[in-house]
BAKOLSE-18080 format. One line per field, with one value per residue (C-alpha): residue number from 1; residue in three letters; x, y, z. Coordinates in steps of 0.001 Angstrom, whole numbers. Layout:
<recs>
seq	[NUM,...]
type	[ALA,...]
x	[X,...]
y	[Y,...]
z	[Z,...]
</recs>
This chain:
<recs>
seq	[1,2,3,4,5,6,7,8,9,10,11,12,13,14,15,16,17,18,19,20,21,22,23,24,25,26,27,28,29,30,31,32,33,34,35,36,37,38,39,40,41,42,43,44,45,46,47,48,49,50,51,52,53,54,55,56,57,58,59,60,61,62,63,64,65,66,67,68,69,70,71,72,73,74,75,76,77,78,79,80,81,82,83,84,85,86,87,88,89,90,91,92,93,94,95,96,97,98,99,100,101,102,103,104,105,106,107,108,109,110,111,112,113,114,115,116,117,118,119,120,121,122,123,124,125,126,127,128,129,130,131,132,133,134,135,136,137,138,139,140,141,142,143,144,145,146,147,148,149,150,151,152,153,154,155,156,157,158,159,160,161,162,163,164,165,166,167,168,169,170,171,172,173,174,175,176,177,178,179,180,181,182,183,184,185,186,187,188,189,190,191,192,193,194,195,196,197,198,199,200,201,202,203,204,205,206,207,208,209,210,211,212,213,214,215,216,217,218,219,220,221,222,223,224,225,226,227,228,229,230,231,232,233,234,235,236,237,238,239,240,241,242,243,244,245,246,247,248,249,250,251,252,253,254,255,256,257,258,259,260,261,262,263,264,265,266,267,268,269,270,271,272,273,274,275,276,277,278,279,280,281,282,283,284,285,286,287,288,289,290,291,292,293,294,295,296,297,298,299,300,301,302,303,304,305,306,307,308,309,310,311,312,313,314,315,316,317,318,319,320,321,322,323,324,325,326,327,328,329,330]
type	[UNK,UNK,UNK,UNK,UNK,UNK,UNK,UNK,UNK,UNK,UNK,UNK,UNK,UNK,UNK,UNK,UNK,UNK,UNK,UNK,UNK,UNK,UNK,UNK,UNK,UNK,UNK,UNK,UNK,UNK,UNK,UNK,UNK,UNK,UNK,UNK,UNK,UNK,UNK,UNK,UNK,UNK,UNK,UNK,UNK,UNK,UNK,UNK,UNK,UNK,UNK,UNK,UNK,UNK,UNK,UNK,UNK,UNK,UNK,UNK,UNK,UNK,UNK,UNK,UNK,UNK,UNK,UNK,UNK,UNK,UNK,UNK,UNK,UNK,UNK,UNK,UNK,UNK,UNK,UNK,UNK,UNK,UNK,UNK,UNK,UNK,UNK,UNK,UNK,UNK,UNK,UNK,UNK,UNK,UNK,UNK,UNK,UNK,UNK,UNK,UNK,UNK,UNK,UNK,UNK,UNK,UNK,UNK,UNK,UNK,UNK,UNK,UNK,UNK,UNK,UNK,UNK,UNK,UNK,UNK,UNK,UNK,UNK,UNK,UNK,UNK,UNK,UNK,UNK,UNK,UNK,UNK,UNK,UNK,UNK,UNK,UNK,UNK,UNK,UNK,UNK,UNK,UNK,UNK,UNK,UNK,UNK,UNK,UNK,UNK,UNK,UNK,UNK,UNK,UNK,UNK,UNK,UNK,UNK,UNK,UNK,UNK,UNK,UNK,UNK,UNK,UNK,UNK,UNK,UNK,UNK,UNK,UNK,UNK,UNK,UNK,UNK,UNK,UNK,UNK,UNK,UNK,UNK,UNK,UNK,UNK,UNK,UNK,UNK,UNK,UNK,UNK,UNK,UNK,UNK,UNK,UNK,UNK,UNK,UNK,UNK,UNK,UNK,UNK,UNK,UNK,UNK,UNK,UNK,UNK,UNK,UNK,UNK,UNK,UNK,UNK,UNK,UNK,UNK,UNK,UNK,UNK,UNK,UNK,UNK,UNK,UNK,UNK,UNK,UNK,UNK,UNK,UNK,UNK,UNK,UNK,UNK,UNK,UNK,UNK,UNK,UNK,UNK,UNK,UNK,UNK,UNK,UNK,UNK,UNK,UNK,UNK,UNK,UNK,UNK,UNK,UNK,UNK,UNK,UNK,UNK,UNK,UNK,UNK,UNK,UNK,UNK,UNK,UNK,UNK,UNK,UNK,UNK,UNK,UNK,UNK,UNK,UNK,UNK,UNK,UNK,UNK,UNK,UNK,UNK,UNK,UNK,UNK,UNK,UNK,UNK,UNK,UNK,UNK,UNK,UNK,UNK,UNK,UNK,UNK,UNK,UNK,UNK,UNK,UNK,UNK,UNK,UNK,UNK,UNK,UNK,UNK,UNK,UNK,UNK,UNK,UNK,UNK,UNK,UNK,UNK,UNK,UNK,UNK,UNK,UNK,UNK,UNK,UNK,UNK]
x	[-3836,-7518,-10145,-11760,-8630,-8389,-11955,-11605,-9519,-11884,-13421,-11176,-8854,-5856,-4215,-527,2501,6163,7773,11292,10225,7602,5229,1629,-506,-3347,-3640,-6929,-8806,-12039,-13497,-17203,-17858,-16316,-18408,-21558,-20498,-19812,-22724,-25196,-24349,-23182,-20116,-17666,-14223,-12609,-15366,-15253,-11547,-12088,-14913,-12844,-9837,-11968,-13749,-10425,-9029,-12231,-12028,-8337,-8637,-11982,-10631,-8995,-12195,-14089,-17035,-20338,-18604,-18808,-16024,-16753,-14626,-15814,-13900,-15317,-13954,-14591,-13908,-16045,-16009,-18017,-18410,-17234,-18819,-17982,-18940,-17418,-19674,-17689,-19094,-22056,-20619,-17524,-17282,-19665,-18543,-17932,-20006,-18901,-20867,-19850,-21362,-20173,-21722,-20181,-20761,-20553,-20195,-16998,-15332,-12104,-12174,-8444,-7286,-6173,-9009,-7563,-7446,-11233,-11540,-9729,-9389,-11166,-10701,-10332,-12152,-12298,-15229,-15577,-19053,-19029,-22793,-25218,-25049,-21279,-19913,-18073,-14310,-13355,-10043,-9495,-6735,-6722,-6746,-3072,-613,-1423,-4029,-6539,-3920,-1606,-4393,-4886,-1160,-1118,-4124,-2362,848,-888,-3924,-2592,1166,1602,3792,1448,1799,-712,-69,-3269,-4243,-7612,-9203,-11491,-10339,-11660,-10909,-10703,-14236,-15792,-17366,-15495,-15463,-13562,-10508,-8830,-6055,-3714,-1297,-1340,1716,1685,4288,3103,1589,2090,-1535,-4192,-7786,-8513,-7792,-9113,-11947,-10579,-9187,-10304,-10112,-6991,-7149,-4222,-1694,1650,4319,5298,4884,8291,9874,8574,10635,14020,16915,16208,12503,13232,15556,12936,10213,12350,13247,9597,8721,11562,10289,6734,8059,8883,5263,3617,5,-825,486,-1787,-5015,-4441,-6039,-3073,-1104,-2766,-2380,-292,1978,2282,3484,6151,7296,7616,8531,9892,12972,10770,9128,5512,2816,-820,-4049,-7581,-8884,-11950,-14606,-16203,-19480,-21502,-24056,-26457,-28469,-31250,-34867,-38386,-38338,-35134,-36597,-39752,-37601,-35516,-38700,-40186,-38734,-40937,-44460,-47338,-46827,-43205,-44284,-46786,-43933,-42229,-45356,-45434,-48325,-49242,-49838,-46833,-43508,-40518,-36999,-33982,-30930,-27796,-25692,-27655,-30309,-33273,-36505,-39166,-42703,-44860,-48337,-47785,-50271,-47941,-44950,-43808,-44034,-47763,-48428,-46790,-49009,-46200,-46842,-45678]
y	[-17815,-18331,-15610,-17476,-17225,-13516,-12803,-14878,-12087,-9279,-7439,-8948,-7777,-10017,-9441,-10274,-9920,-9415,-11478,-10188,-6536,-6653,-5012,-5967,-4971,-5603,-6075,-4737,-5429,-3412,-3920,-4771,-3028,193,-73,-274,2601,4975,3901,5169,8759,10665,12139,14401,12746,14606,13536,9978,9865,11130,8668,5788,6623,7111,3784,1969,3520,2660,-999,-1307,429,-1196,-4724,-4314,-3732,-6403,-8389,-6483,-3119,-244,2065,5357,7972,11546,14038,17537,20456,24105,23664,22223,18782,19423,15937,12421,9846,6142,3197,-247,-2784,-5672,-9169,-10204,-13714,-15699,-16337,-13545,-10597,-7122,-4311,-925,2115,5684,9018,12545,16002,18705,22147,21623,25336,25508,22460,23093,20578,20980,20875,17822,15958,16415,20202,20235,19639,22753,23292,20793,17633,13885,11896,8219,6927,3434,2409,-514,-886,-568,2537,2868,6204,5927,6197,9311,10462,13536,15278,18391,17990,18086,16582,15729,12955,11308,8586,11253,12326,8721,8293,11493,10291,7055,8910,11393,9558,5994,6702,3972,4389,3649,3735,3391,2774,2862,2759,2736,3428,2089,-915,-3724,-7415,-9435,-10291,-8291,-4866,-1804,-1421,-19,-1865,-777,-2137,-1101,-2087,-852,-1215,-592,-1138,-3648,-1822,-2429,-1427,164,1353,-660,-3795,-2870,-553,2018,5461,9046,11788,11959,15706,16466,13941,15755,13142,11696,7946,7269,9051,6256,3534,2422,2146,-1483,-889,2226,295,-2436,113,2028,-1178,-2219,1220,1163,-2186,-844,2088,-365,-1455,-627,453,-2626,-4853,-3109,-3288,-6679,-8721,-10693,-10361,-12085,-10495,-13419,-13110,-9382,-9974,-12384,-9918,-7075,-8663,-12179,-11428,-10063,-13467,-12577,-14589,-14318,-14802,-15592,-13088,-11013,-10734,-7322,-6355,-3202,-2906,-283,-350,2022,908,2294,1783,3813,6685,6630,6655,9573,11597,10791,13982,16195,17483,17104,20771,20010,16911,19038,21186,18014,16769,17001,18271,14610,14223,12053,12437,11141,10256,9061,7265,9126,5963,3469,5552,3761,5793,5754,7180,7643,8663,11900,10792,7918,10162,12354,11992,12726,9757,7570,8958,10809,13988,16946]
z	[-23586,-24342,-24233,-21343,-19215,-20041,-18962,-15795,-14266,-15288,-12319,-9657,-6908,-6232,-2821,-2584,-338,-1186,1540,956,1105,3880,1404,678,-2261,-4655,-8412,-9763,-12966,-13258,-16719,-17068,-13753,-15026,-18188,-16068,-13809,-16687,-18891,-16278,-17294,-20345,-18657,-20513,-20962,-18033,-15632,-16982,-16164,-12611,-11954,-13368,-11203,-8084,-8648,-9026,-5852,-3982,-4976,-4115,-746,34,-300,3115,5097,6966,5656,5547,5996,3528,2383,635,-1086,-1407,-3526,-3227,-5208,-5958,-9671,-12440,-10786,-7639,-6202,-6959,-4661,-4644,-2459,-1947,-239,1213,581,2686,3020,2085,-1631,-2630,-4780,-3453,-4978,-6292,-7410,-8349,-9328,-10136,-10036,-12217,-13738,-17484,-18196,-16120,-17671,-19548,-22433,-23030,-19407,-17401,-15699,-12197,-12574,-12991,-9226,-8027,-4285,-2110,-87,-471,2208,3166,5224,6658,7790,10213,10362,13218,15351,15224,14048,10714,10677,8680,7246,5111,3188,968,-2808,-3805,-6258,-9853,-9531,-7239,-6718,-5286,-2918,-1775,-1189,890,2849,3842,4681,6961,8352,8529,8507,5901,2818,-96,-3865,-6715,-10400,-12482,-16137,-17892,-21260,-23956,-25964,-28137,-27751,-30977,-32025,-29201,-28661,-27473,-23707,-20773,-19492,-16293,-14137,-11385,-8666,-5086,-2850,871,3552,6124,9128,12812,13384,11206,11599,8460,10476,13911,12957,15384,14797,14432,11871,9760,9235,11557,10211,9994,9286,5942,6211,4701,7671,9908,8210,9444,6995,6088,5588,3549,1248,740,70,-2416,-4255,-4590,-5957,-8470,-9741,-10016,-12051,-14843,-15373,-18694,-19220,-21295,-18515,-16012,-18008,-19628,-20949,-22281,-19026,-16090,-12625,-11391,-14421,-13829,-10269,-11504,-14164,-11690,-8384,-8908,-6759,-3960,-3392,-4233,-2498,-3620,-1700,-2833,-5412,-4630,-7349,-7864,-9505,-10011,-7240,-5941,-2718,-3712,-3214,-2975,776,1186,-829,1318,4457,3165,2543,5940,7446,5254,5876,3438,2520,1578,-351,-2282,-3580,-4866,-6640,-10436,-12557,-13059,-9338,-8508,-6710,-8645,-7565,-9525,-8179,-9207,-8936,-11031,-12786,-11195,-11456,-8739,-8703,-5603,-4538,-2526,131,1036,1727,4606,8355,8388,6145,8799,11507,13288,15169,13207]
</recs>
């Protein structure tokens, strides 16, 4: 395999279906994108791991939403990791890449450098939000922080809010390709039993906070056997097969599921992307009075703002900010 064929699968999501098992899924490779996400901040290793896992889950779950929609994950905790926020922007048009961004807020003094990354969250919740655009209210689903990973939280969310058996197997870390610089490589597989109906398809549905049934309880005996078999096969995957680069996603599917009759669909390219802009900052400050703006003004006579997602820095003339600058009544 040439280096070119290896890189061709970087930063892609490959949807597939196991026709024999009535199971669908995605194979993810998130490499250069993850490098960009994590290079925006000097995160401690535990926070890096949480951001990486959240970004991977966001891309895999987000691939199901409709064009021009946005899917967000919010993980809020009472531990050292206070907030992990991620966004997946679906393509604006056919053939365009999806965009992913991520950011974390944490209390460095409370971090346990020897403890598992997931334990840095503590009590809290895992939330999925789907923004359909316009004036429509976002679809929201939520589940408490539980299990041993963010992947466990996502699986619980689908079981309770969507009543869909779902499984994630993820791996990520820093590696070096021959002749190339060190960088992040990440890969994963998502399995999901085919739904009869889902808010991810219809855009309908309410809060998932009151989901009580385990999704596996909804399967009949034949479906349960198929689901168990697909999971047993996924259990055999190795980390190096997940992250590549020597094993292409299509080859991985054949290795794992050749007897399940895998069928692939068009891959979705992913890139790092942020939607911040000067205009959006001005709009966000339009609720404040000139007195409030004065408190935000530096000794140099400017108002500054920084994007937590991409690190963009903005500077403004205070007289141009706030509702009074727009001529609104205040």
